[in-house]
C-alpha positions as CSV (number, residue, x, y, z in Angstrom):
1,M,70.7,-74.3,-187.3
2,T,74.2,-72.7,-188.1
3,S,73.9,-72.5,-191.6
4,E,70.7,-70.0,-190.8
5,I,72.1,-67.9,-188.6
6,D,72.3,-64.4,-188.9
7,A,75.8,-63.3,-189.9
8,R,75.4,-59.4,-190.5
9,P,78.2,-57.4,-189.6
10,T,77.7,-56.1,-186.2
11,A,75.2,-52.9,-186.6
12,G,77.0,-49.4,-185.6
13,A,74.8,-49.3,-182.3
14,E,76.0,-52.5,-181.2
15,R,79.6,-52.1,-181.6
16,I,81.7,-50.8,-178.5
17,T,82.7,-47.5,-180.5
18,A,85.8,-46.9,-177.8
19,V,87.3,-50.2,-178.7
20,D,87.2,-49.6,-182.1
21,A,89.0,-46.1,-181.4
22,L,91.4,-47.9,-179.0
23,R,92.2,-50.4,-181.6
24,G,93.0,-47.6,-184.4
25,F,95.2,-46.0,-181.6
26,A,97.1,-49.4,-181.1
27,L,97.7,-49.7,-185.1
28,L,98.8,-46.2,-185.3
29,G,101.6,-47.5,-182.6
30,V,102.5,-50.7,-184.3
31,F,102.8,-48.8,-187.8
32,L,105.1,-46.4,-186.3
33,A,106.8,-49.3,-184.5
34,N,107.2,-51.5,-187.6
35,L,108.7,-48.7,-189.7
36,F,111.4,-47.7,-187.0
37,T,112.4,-51.2,-186.4
38,A,112.0,-52.9,-189.6
39,F,110.8,-51.2,-193.1
40,S,112.7,-48.1,-193.0
41,G,116.1,-49.8,-192.3
42,W,117.3,-47.2,-189.9
43,W,118.4,-49.3,-187.4
44,A,120.3,-51.7,-189.9
45,L,122.7,-48.9,-190.6
46,D,125.8,-48.7,-188.6
47,E,125.9,-45.8,-185.7
48,A,128.5,-43.6,-187.9
49,S,126.1,-43.9,-190.9
50,R,122.9,-42.7,-188.6
51,I,124.8,-40.0,-187.0
52,A,125.9,-38.6,-190.5
53,M,122.8,-38.7,-191.8
54,A,120.9,-37.4,-188.7
55,G,123.5,-36.1,-186.1
56,V,124.2,-37.4,-182.9
57,I,121.1,-35.9,-180.8
58,Q,118.2,-37.0,-183.4
59,D,119.9,-40.6,-183.2
60,R,119.7,-40.8,-179.3
61,V,116.6,-39.1,-179.0
62,S,114.8,-41.4,-181.7
63,G,116.2,-44.4,-180.0
64,L,115.2,-43.7,-176.4
65,A,111.6,-42.5,-177.6
66,L,111.3,-45.7,-180.1
67,F,112.2,-48.1,-177.0
68,A,110.9,-46.5,-174.1
69,L,107.3,-45.2,-175.4
70,I,106.9,-47.5,-178.5
71,D,108.5,-50.9,-178.8
72,G,106.3,-53.5,-177.5
73,K,103.8,-51.4,-176.0
74,F,101.4,-51.0,-179.2
75,Y,101.6,-54.7,-180.2
76,S,100.9,-55.6,-176.4
77,L,97.9,-53.4,-176.9
78,F,96.6,-55.0,-180.2
79,S,97.3,-58.3,-178.4
80,M,94.8,-57.3,-175.7
81,L,92.1,-56.3,-178.0
82,F,92.2,-59.3,-179.8
83,G,91.3,-60.9,-176.6
84,A,88.4,-58.5,-176.0
85,G,87.3,-58.8,-179.4
86,F,86.7,-62.6,-178.7
87,A,84.8,-61.9,-175.7
88,I,82.5,-59.2,-177.7
89,M,82.2,-61.7,-180.7
90,I,81.3,-65.2,-179.0
91,S,79.0,-62.8,-176.5
92,R,76.9,-61.1,-179.9
93,L,76.9,-64.6,-181.6
94,E,75.3,-66.6,-178.6
95,R,72.7,-63.8,-178.2
96,R,71.8,-64.4,-181.6
97,G,71.5,-68.0,-181.3
98,A,74.6,-68.9,-183.3
99,Q,77.4,-71.4,-182.4
100,G,79.9,-68.9,-181.2
101,V,82.9,-71.3,-180.7
102,A,82.5,-73.1,-184.1
103,I,82.2,-69.9,-185.8
104,F,85.4,-68.3,-184.2
105,R,87.0,-71.3,-184.8
106,R,86.4,-70.9,-188.8
107,R,87.2,-67.3,-188.4
108,M,90.7,-68.1,-187.2
109,M,91.3,-70.9,-189.9
110,V,90.8,-67.9,-192.4
111,L,92.6,-65.7,-190.4
112,L,95.4,-68.3,-190.3
113,G,95.4,-68.4,-194.1
114,F,95.7,-64.7,-194.2
115,G,98.7,-64.8,-192.0
116,L,100.5,-67.5,-193.8
117,I,100.3,-65.5,-197.2
118,H,101.2,-62.5,-195.6
119,L,104.0,-63.8,-193.7
120,V,105.4,-65.7,-196.8
121,F,104.7,-63.4,-199.7
122,V,104.8,-59.7,-198.4
123,W,106.3,-59.3,-194.8
124,F,108.1,-61.9,-192.5
125,G,107.3,-59.9,-189.5
126,D,103.4,-60.9,-189.6
127,I,101.6,-61.4,-186.2
128,L,98.3,-62.7,-188.0
129,T,99.7,-65.9,-187.9
130,L,100.4,-66.2,-184.4
131,Y,97.1,-64.7,-183.4
132,A,95.2,-67.2,-185.3
133,L,97.0,-70.0,-183.8
134,L,96.5,-68.6,-180.1
135,G,93.2,-68.0,-180.9
136,F,92.5,-71.6,-181.2
137,V,93.8,-71.8,-177.5
138,L,92.0,-68.9,-176.4
139,V,88.9,-70.9,-176.9
140,F,89.4,-73.4,-174.3
141,L,89.9,-70.7,-171.8
142,R,86.4,-68.6,-172.5
143,D,84.9,-70.3,-169.3
144,W,87.8,-69.5,-167.0
145,S,86.9,-67.0,-163.9
146,E,88.7,-63.6,-164.2
147,R,90.9,-64.5,-161.5
148,R,92.2,-67.5,-162.9
149,L,92.7,-65.6,-166.2
150,L,94.8,-62.8,-164.2
151,F,96.8,-65.2,-162.4
152,V,97.6,-67.3,-165.1
153,A,98.5,-64.3,-167.4
154,I,100.6,-62.7,-164.8
155,L,102.5,-66.1,-164.4
156,L,103.2,-66.4,-168.0
157,I,104.4,-62.6,-168.3
158,L,106.8,-63.5,-165.4
159,L,107.6,-66.9,-166.5
160,V,109.6,-65.9,-169.4
161,V,112.3,-64.5,-167.1
162,P,113.3,-67.5,-165.3
163,M,112.7,-69.8,-168.1
164,K,115.2,-67.9,-170.4
165,A,117.6,-67.7,-167.5
166,A,117.3,-71.7,-167.4
167,L,118.1,-71.9,-170.7
168,R,121.1,-69.8,-170.9
169,A,122.7,-71.4,-167.8
170,A,122.1,-74.8,-169.3
171,G,123.8,-73.7,-172.7
172,V,120.5,-74.2,-174.7
173,P,119.7,-71.6,-177.4
174,L,116.7,-69.6,-176.6
175,D,115.6,-70.1,-180.0
176,L,116.0,-74.0,-179.4
177,G,117.8,-74.4,-182.6
178,I,115.0,-73.2,-185.0
179,Y,117.6,-70.6,-186.1
180,S,119.8,-73.3,-187.6
181,G,117.0,-73.8,-190.0
182,V,117.6,-70.6,-191.8
183,D,121.2,-71.8,-192.6
184,A,119.8,-74.8,-194.1
185,I,117.3,-73.0,-196.1
186,A,120.1,-70.5,-197.2
187,T,122.3,-73.7,-198.4
188,L,119.6,-75.3,-200.6
189,Q,119.3,-71.5,-202.1
190,G,123.0,-71.4,-202.6
191,A,122.5,-68.0,-200.8
192,R,124.0,-66.3,-198.1
193,S,122.1,-67.2,-194.3
194,M,120.5,-64.0,-192.8
195,M,121.7,-65.5,-189.6
196,Q,125.4,-65.1,-190.5
197,M,125.5,-61.5,-191.6
198,P,125.7,-58.3,-189.5
199,L,122.8,-56.3,-190.0
200,T,124.4,-53.8,-192.1
201,D,125.0,-56.4,-194.7
202,Y,121.2,-56.6,-195.1
203,V,121.0,-53.1,-196.4
204,P,122.2,-53.6,-199.9
205,I,119.8,-56.7,-200.0
206,A,116.9,-54.8,-198.8
207,R,117.5,-52.1,-201.6
208,D,118.2,-54.8,-204.6
209,P,115.3,-54.5,-207.0
210,S,115.4,-58.3,-208.0
211,W,112.4,-60.1,-207.0
212,A,114.3,-63.4,-206.8
213,E,116.7,-61.5,-204.2
214,F,113.5,-60.4,-202.3
215,F,112.0,-63.6,-202.1
216,T,115.3,-65.5,-200.9
217,Y,115.4,-63.3,-197.7
218,Q,111.7,-63.5,-197.2
219,F,111.6,-67.4,-197.2
220,Q,114.6,-67.4,-194.7
221,G,112.8,-64.7,-192.6
222,V,109.8,-67.0,-192.3
223,L,111.9,-69.4,-190.5
224,W,113.9,-66.6,-188.5
225,R,110.6,-65.2,-187.6
226,A,109.3,-68.7,-185.9
227,G,112.8,-68.8,-184.1
228,Y,112.7,-64.9,-182.8
229,L,109.1,-66.0,-181.5
230,V,110.6,-68.5,-179.5
231,E,113.5,-66.8,-178.5
232,S,111.5,-64.0,-177.2
233,G,109.1,-65.7,-175.2
234,R,106.3,-63.9,-177.2
235,L,104.2,-66.8,-177.4
236,F,103.6,-66.8,-173.9
237,K,103.6,-62.8,-173.7
238,V,101.0,-62.8,-176.3
239,M,98.9,-65.6,-174.7
240,A,98.7,-63.5,-171.8
241,L,98.0,-60.3,-173.2
242,M,94.9,-62.3,-174.9
243,M,94.0,-63.5,-171.5
244,L,93.9,-60.1,-170.1
245,G,92.0,-58.9,-173.1
246,L,89.5,-61.5,-172.4
247,I,88.8,-60.3,-169.1
248,A,88.4,-56.4,-170.6
249,G,86.2,-58.0,-173.1
250,R,83.7,-59.4,-170.6
251,R,83.6,-56.5,-168.8
252,L,82.9,-54.5,-171.8
253,V,80.1,-56.7,-172.8
254,A,78.7,-56.2,-169.2
255,G,78.9,-52.8,-169.1
256,R,81.4,-53.0,-166.4
257,L,84.5,-51.5,-167.7
258,L,84.1,-47.9,-169.5
259,D,82.1,-46.4,-166.7
260,D,84.3,-48.0,-163.9
261,R,86.8,-44.9,-163.8
262,K,88.0,-46.1,-160.7
263,L,89.3,-49.3,-161.9
264,L,90.8,-47.6,-165.1
265,K,92.4,-45.0,-162.9
266,R,94.0,-47.8,-160.6
267,V,95.2,-49.7,-163.9
268,L,96.6,-46.3,-165.4
269,L,98.1,-45.6,-161.8
270,V,100.0,-49.4,-161.4
271,G,100.8,-49.3,-165.2
272,L,103.0,-46.1,-164.6
273,V,104.3,-47.1,-161.5
274,L,105.7,-50.6,-162.9
275,G,105.9,-49.3,-166.4
276,I,108.3,-46.4,-166.2
277,P,111.1,-47.8,-163.9
278,G,110.6,-51.2,-165.8
279,N,111.3,-49.4,-169.1
280,A,114.1,-47.7,-167.7
281,I,115.7,-50.9,-167.0
282,Y,114.7,-52.3,-170.5
283,V,116.3,-49.4,-172.1
284,Y,119.2,-49.7,-170.0
285,G,119.4,-53.3,-171.3
286,L,119.0,-52.3,-174.7
287,A,121.9,-49.4,-174.5
288,T,124.4,-51.8,-173.0
289,M,123.6,-54.9,-175.1
290,D,126.7,-57.1,-174.9
291,G,125.5,-60.6,-175.7
292,T,125.8,-61.9,-172.2
293,A,123.7,-63.9,-170.2
294,L,123.6,-60.9,-167.2
295,N,122.5,-58.3,-169.8
296,G,119.8,-60.8,-171.3
297,F,118.5,-61.1,-167.7
298,I,118.5,-57.3,-167.4
299,Q,116.4,-56.9,-170.5
300,D,114.1,-59.7,-170.0
301,V,113.2,-58.2,-166.5
302,G,112.7,-54.8,-167.8
303,Y,110.4,-56.1,-170.6
304,A,108.5,-58.1,-168.2
305,L,108.1,-55.1,-165.4
306,G,107.8,-52.3,-167.9
307,V,106.5,-52.9,-171.4
308,I,103.2,-54.7,-170.6
309,P,102.3,-52.5,-167.6
310,L,103.0,-49.6,-169.6
311,A,100.8,-50.8,-172.5
312,L,97.8,-51.3,-170.0
313,A,98.6,-47.9,-168.9
314,Y,98.3,-46.8,-172.3
315,G,95.0,-48.3,-172.7
316,A,93.2,-47.4,-169.2
317,G,94.5,-43.9,-170.2
318,F,92.7,-43.7,-173.7
319,L,89.7,-45.2,-172.1
320,L,89.7,-42.6,-169.4
321,A,90.2,-39.7,-171.9
322,W,87.6,-41.3,-174.1
323,T,84.3,-39.7,-172.3
324,R,85.8,-36.2,-172.5
325,A,87.7,-36.2,-175.9
326,K,85.3,-38.6,-178.0
327,A,85.2,-35.9,-180.6
328,V,88.9,-36.2,-181.3
329,L,89.6,-39.6,-180.3
330,G,86.7,-40.6,-182.7
331,V,88.8,-39.8,-185.6
332,L,90.5,-43.3,-185.0
333,V,87.3,-45.3,-185.2
334,P,86.9,-46.0,-188.8
335,A,90.6,-47.1,-188.9
336,G,89.9,-49.4,-186.0
337,R,87.2,-51.0,-187.4
338,M,89.3,-51.8,-190.5
339,A,92.2,-53.1,-188.5
340,L,92.7,-56.0,-190.6
341,T,92.7,-54.2,-193.9
342,N,95.1,-51.3,-192.5
343,Y,97.5,-53.7,-191.1
344,L,97.8,-55.3,-194.2
345,M,97.9,-52.1,-196.2
346,Q,100.9,-51.0,-193.7
347,S,102.5,-54.0,-194.7
348,L,102.3,-53.3,-198.4
349,L,103.1,-49.7,-198.2
350,G,106.2,-50.7,-195.9
351,T,107.5,-53.0,-198.5
352,G,107.0,-51.1,-201.7
353,L,108.1,-47.5,-200.2
354,F,111.4,-49.2,-198.7
355,Y,112.5,-52.4,-200.4
356,G,114.2,-52.4,-203.7
357,I,111.3,-54.3,-205.4
358,G,109.5,-50.6,-204.8
359,L,111.2,-47.3,-204.2
360,G,114.0,-48.4,-202.3
361,W,114.2,-46.1,-199.5
362,F,115.6,-48.9,-196.9
363,G,118.3,-46.7,-194.9
364,Y,117.7,-43.3,-196.4
365,L,115.5,-41.6,-194.4
366,T,115.8,-40.2,-191.1
367,P,113.8,-40.5,-187.8
368,I,112.0,-37.4,-188.2
369,Q,111.6,-37.9,-191.5
370,I,110.4,-41.5,-190.8
371,L,108.0,-40.3,-188.0
372,G,106.2,-37.4,-190.5
373,L,105.9,-40.1,-193.4
374,G,104.5,-42.8,-190.8
375,L,101.7,-40.3,-189.5
376,A,100.9,-38.9,-192.9
377,L,100.2,-42.2,-193.9
378,F,98.3,-43.3,-191.1
379,A,96.2,-40.2,-191.6
380,G,95.8,-41.3,-195.3
381,Q,94.4,-44.6,-193.9
382,V,92.0,-42.8,-191.4
383,L,90.4,-41.0,-194.5
384,F,90.2,-44.2,-196.5
385,S,88.7,-46.0,-193.9
386,T,86.5,-43.2,-193.0
387,L,85.4,-42.9,-197.1
388,W,85.0,-46.5,-197.4
389,L,82.9,-47.4,-194.2
390,R,80.5,-44.3,-195.8
391,L,79.9,-46.7,-198.4
392,F,80.3,-50.4,-197.1
393,A,79.4,-51.9,-194.0
394,Q,83.2,-53.5,-193.8
395,G,86.4,-52.9,-194.7
396,P,87.4,-55.1,-197.8
397,M,89.5,-57.6,-195.9
398,E,86.9,-57.9,-193.3
399,A,84.4,-58.5,-195.5
400,L,86.5,-61.0,-197.2
401,W,87.1,-62.4,-193.8
402,R,83.5,-62.6,-193.1
403,R,82.5,-64.2,-196.3
404,L,85.0,-67.0,-196.1
405,T,83.9,-67.6,-192.5
406,Y,80.4,-67.9,-193.4
407,G,80.3,-68.9,-197.1
408,K,77.1,-68.6,-198.4
409,A,75.2,-68.4,-195.0
410,V,75.9,-64.5,-194.8
411,K,73.0,-62.4,-194.7
412,R,73.7,-58.6,-196.1
413,S,72.5,-55.7,-194.6
414,G,69.7,-54.1,-196.5
């Protein structure tokens, strides 16, 4: 019976260590992206302020590096790893005689709870809620063939481009009207809507030490986030990435991925061939952003052809390097094993350091300082994860996730 299954954490020998390391690598990239684009407030400053603080070269180079090398690539990698994790987990549970699908659905319910708490009370840039909701969809795709998964994934990635073009041509807002709800919430709050202010006006708001002010815009941000996910086509993109991850996860379980260097080299090559020029188009679209339909189309094409292929190249390149650089890349394994704990910790660190309810550093650090801080904080997370896992089988949030999933049925390792 399900209540009697062995729900112990996966034993070290049973884990696919390379996946943990890759997840740690993705987590580092996600953290740096979130620091630069959200928490630090750098891009909320006007150009004159940025140049006065850091100079023209640092401002331009940081923007180019961010959008060409980081933006979108690591959340894409993280999303693929979610799909791979689903395949690995279902396989492991079914080998133990457990009802894998039922357990996974319970895990998604718990993750949805974590995500909603994080979204509403910590940071409205949350990704866990979306992962949980799409996780319920992923269950229905578990028996699809690899060819079918690949075809539909590519279709979803490319579909975003004509779909958004059609909405623009029809005069339909890309957010499908969700952003108007932010204005409605602001009216009820008696506050200014974040949709009706230039980004620079958000700087003093973010620095405000008032908890009331923080939650005023945190609550507005929840609906803004929903609108952004729709406007950007993120729902289709993340679903596609999870499907690609499901393919990779199956091959990992069958032992047909890490040893298939020919396949990994092919993915690396195709990812670079498509990703480099595609990202050039994407960065050009961002650099010349003028709000026109043509510019939006250029960005959409660049994203579809560049960002996701380059993320695939990052993943393939990492796995190719794993066999020869395991001693170096292996330091990322503990952070990857505690991905949920570390992701939530990053949000707490970002909010605590940069927002007014904490230290209030929003808009005060230059790109070099942000990069240095991000690397130092992540190194601290790696050290924390390493020490924690010497004492416990799982990270604190991972253990809570498992406990809430299995309830009293959990059997502790001896």
